N, C-alpha and C positions, 0 to 999 in steps of 0.2 A: 858304304851303306846307302841305300836308296831312300833317304829320309826326305819327306815332303811336308811342307808347312801349308796348311789351309787356314787362311785368315777369315775371321768373322763367320764361323761355320753355322751359327744360328740354329735352324731347325733341320739342317740337311744331314740327318743321321744316316740315312741309307747310303748316301754318297760316301761317307766315312767307312761304312761296312764294305762297300764294293771296292774302295781303294785299298783297304787292308787285305782283302781277299786276293787282289792281284799282287800286291807287294810281298805278301807272305812274310817269311823270315829274312828277306833281303833288306829290310829297312823298317822305319817307323812312320806312321801317320801322326803328325803333331797338329793339333787344332787350337785355335784361339777364339775368344769372344770377349766382349766387354761386360758380360754378365755370367755369374757362376752357375746359373740355372739354364743356360742355353743347352737344349737337349743334345745337339750333335757332338759336343765336346766329349760326352760320355762314351762315344763309340770310337774315339781315337786312341792310339797307344799312349799318348801323352797330351796333357791339356795345360793351357795357360789362360789366365784372365788378364786382359790388357786394357789400357785406357781406350776411350773413344778415339776414332780416327782424327778428330779435330784437336786432340790434346797435343801440345807442342813437343812432348817426349815420345809420341807414338812410334815414329819410325825408329828411333833409337832403341825402344823396347823390343820391337820386332827384330831388328838387327842383332840385338843381344840374344834373343831366342835362337836365331839362326846359328850363331856361333856356338852357343851352349849345346845345341842338339845336332850339330854337324848337318844342318839342312842343305840339301842339294837343289831343291826347286821350291818355288813359292807361288801361290796364287790366292786370289780373294773370291768370295762368293757374293759380295755386295757391290753394287754399281758405284757408289760414291768413293770407294777405296781404289777403284781401278786407276783413276787419274793420279792418286797419291803414289801408288806403286810405279806407274809410268814415269812420274817425275823423279823417282829415286832409283831407277833401274841400275845406274852405274854403281851405286853404293852396294847393291846386292851382288852384282857381277864381280866387284872387287874382292869379295870374300868367298867367291866360288859358288854362289847361288844363282840358279837360272830363274830370272823373273818372268813367269809365264803371264805376260800382260802386253798390251799394245804399246806403241810409241806414244808420246804425249800428244802429238798432233792427231793420231788416229783415235786416241781415247777421247779427246775433246769432240771430235766429230760424232762418235757414237753416243756421247752423253747429250748432245744438243741435236734433237731430231730435225729441227728446221735447217740447221747448218748441214746436216747429213743429206737432207732432201736437195738442197741447192748444189751440193758437191756431186751427188749422183746425177742430177739433171745436167750439170755442166759437162759431165763425162759420158753422157749418152746411155746411162744405165736405167733400165725400166724401173720406175718407182711411182707410187700413187701420187696424183696431183695434190699439192699441199699448199696451204696459205697460212701466214702468220697474222697479218692484219685483217680485221673484219672488213674494212673498206675494200681491200683488194679482193677478198672473197666475193663481196657483193657485186663488184664490177664484173668479175668473171661469171657470176650467176646470171646477171641480167643480160650478158652476152650469150648465154646458153652454153658456156664452156663447162659448167658443173651444175649438178642438180641435187636436190634432197632425195633420200637422206644423206647425211654426211657423218663423219666420225671425228670427234674432237678428243684431244688428249694433251696433257702438259708437255710443253716444249722440252723440259728436262724432268724426267721422272722414272720411277722404277715400277715394274709390275703393271697392273691395270688401274692403279689409283688415279681417279680423276678422269678416266676415259668414259665417253658416252657416245651412243648413237643419237643423232639429233635429226628430227623430222621436219621442222619448220624454221623459217627465218626468225620468228618471234622467240622460239626456244633458244636459238643460237644467240640472239641478242641478249637474252636473259643471262645465259652463262657468261658472256663477256662482261655484262654489267656487274655481275656478282664478283668478278675479279678474284676468284678463289685460286686460279692458276694462270700462268702465262701460257695460254692455249695455242695449239696449232689446229687447223681444220684440214682434214684429209678426205678425199673422195671415198665414198663407201664402196668397198670391194668385197666380194665373197670368194669362196674357194681358198680360204686361208690354210696354210700349212707352215711347218718350220723344219729347220735342219740344224743338226749339231755338226760341227766340223773341227778338225784339229789341224793347226798350222804348225809345221815343223819349226823348231827353234833355230835351226841352222840354215835350211834351204829356203825358208819362208814360203814354201809351197803348201797348198792344201793337200794333205796326204790321206785324209779320211773324211767321209761325209755319211751321215745317217739322216734320212728324211722321214717325216711322219705327218699324218693328217690329224687334226684335232677333232675329237669326238665330243669332249666336254671341257670347258674352261672355267676355272675359278679365279678369284683374285690372286694375281701373281703368276698365272700361267696355266698351261694345259694339265688337266687331271686324268683325262682318258685320251689315248692316242693309238693310232694304228700305223704300222710301218708301210711304206711304199717305195718304189724305185722308179725314177724317170730320168733318163739320160739328158733330157732337155734341162732339167733342174741342175744336174751335176755340171753340165757344160756352162750354164749361166753363172753358177758360183765361181767356177774357175776363170770365167771371162772378166770378172771385176775385181778379183782378189788382189791383183797387182797394184790396185789403187790405194791399198791400205798396208799397214805394217803391224801385223798381228804375230803373236806367239802363244801357242797353247790352244785351249778349247775356246770356241765361240758358239753362240746361239743366234740363229737368223730367222726372221719372220718373213714370209712371202705371201703373195696372193697369186692366183692363176686366173687369167681371163683371155678368151679368144686364142687359146693355144700358146700363150706366152706367160712367163713368170715375171712378177714385179717384186722387187726388194722393198720391204717396209722398214725394217730396222735391224741393227746388229748389236747384240750384247756380248762384249768381249770377255766372257767368263763361262763357266759351266752353267747351262740352262737348268731350270728346275726339273725338266723332263729328260735330261740326259740319262737318267736311270733307265729309260726305255732302250736307248742305244746300247748301254752296257748289258742289259738283260738279253738283248738280241745278238750279243757277241762282238759288238764294236767297242773295243776296250782302249780308251784314250790313256789310261794309266800305264799300259804297256808302252805306249808311244812316249810318254813322259820319262819312263825309266830308260828307254833307249837314248833320249836326248841327254839325260843326266850322265850317261856313260859315254857321251861323245859320239853317239851313233846317229846319223841322219836317216830318218825313216823313209822307206820307199812308199810311193803312192799306191794306195789300195782303196779304191772308192767303190761303194755299193756292195761290199762283201757281207751281205746279210740277207735274211729271208723277208719277203713281203708278207703282209697279213699277220704280223706279230703284234699283239695288243699289250698295252700297258694300262693298268687300272690302279690308280693311287687310292690309298685308304689311310685313315688315321691310326697312329700307334702312340705309345707312351713310354716314358722313362720313369722308373721307380727307384728312388735313392733316399738316403738318410741325410738330414740337415748337417749332421756333424761331418759328413764326408765331402761337403761342398768346398771348393776352393774359395779363398777370400776374394771378394770383389776388389777391384783396383781403387786405391785412394792415393792422393798425392802425399 
């Protein structure tokens, strides 16, 4: 059976629906969350309420679910858990589960945006000019190496929480003085787009890429996008992928300037707008099923139509309180 475990499903109900559509009768989608009213778990075949990822028994709970439900592949939808899965990959592999997550080293790079910047820069990969210390930024500013506006965001963070466009030195100093986040300062670039990619579990090659331009962005990601294809972007992605150790779905943010792409960041999980790729026929769940069955996926990049729109909207789950699972308690 092609049973897949999605950890911390949260609000990602449509992703559960799409995954079940692909799997059909060949397996089950099992979803977890630490809250019994997480909407997405209602769309899975089976649901479990688990402790928070910081709980000392968390991994044992998840391993127990894997054994009970005969899980063949596991992934998470929240950034803080990626490192946890990466640190415990062997435990899942030992019970026959494919952990669709990066290596520990790659997970650490993706979570720390400044470390990622330094790593990309040291390997000659186009990436926006970035500073961590305010004094270093000021030195570059007075040398004319960077100018306002700039973009600031937390060094480690999810979604767009704490991210701001900053127009003056005074405003920048105020943000640093508030000390609400450990900020990085990035040159302001336009022409932003993103891409979903699948890295085969066995070959470690990029076997599928779907790229889209953002029309509208809300907190946490793009809410309206349009598909496009550019061989330069596909080539760029393939040129740096050997620097990392991924497995499964990833989400990448880019900028485009003067005919070249710049990598901003990588989220080693299903992006919130992967739904667009699925709707356009780029089905990563089929690739997961192939890997579950020991099949190495062939490279098939850009096999979709341009000009396909995704327009997100709100929906709801209606259920009875008596039908809720019990929240986790020690």
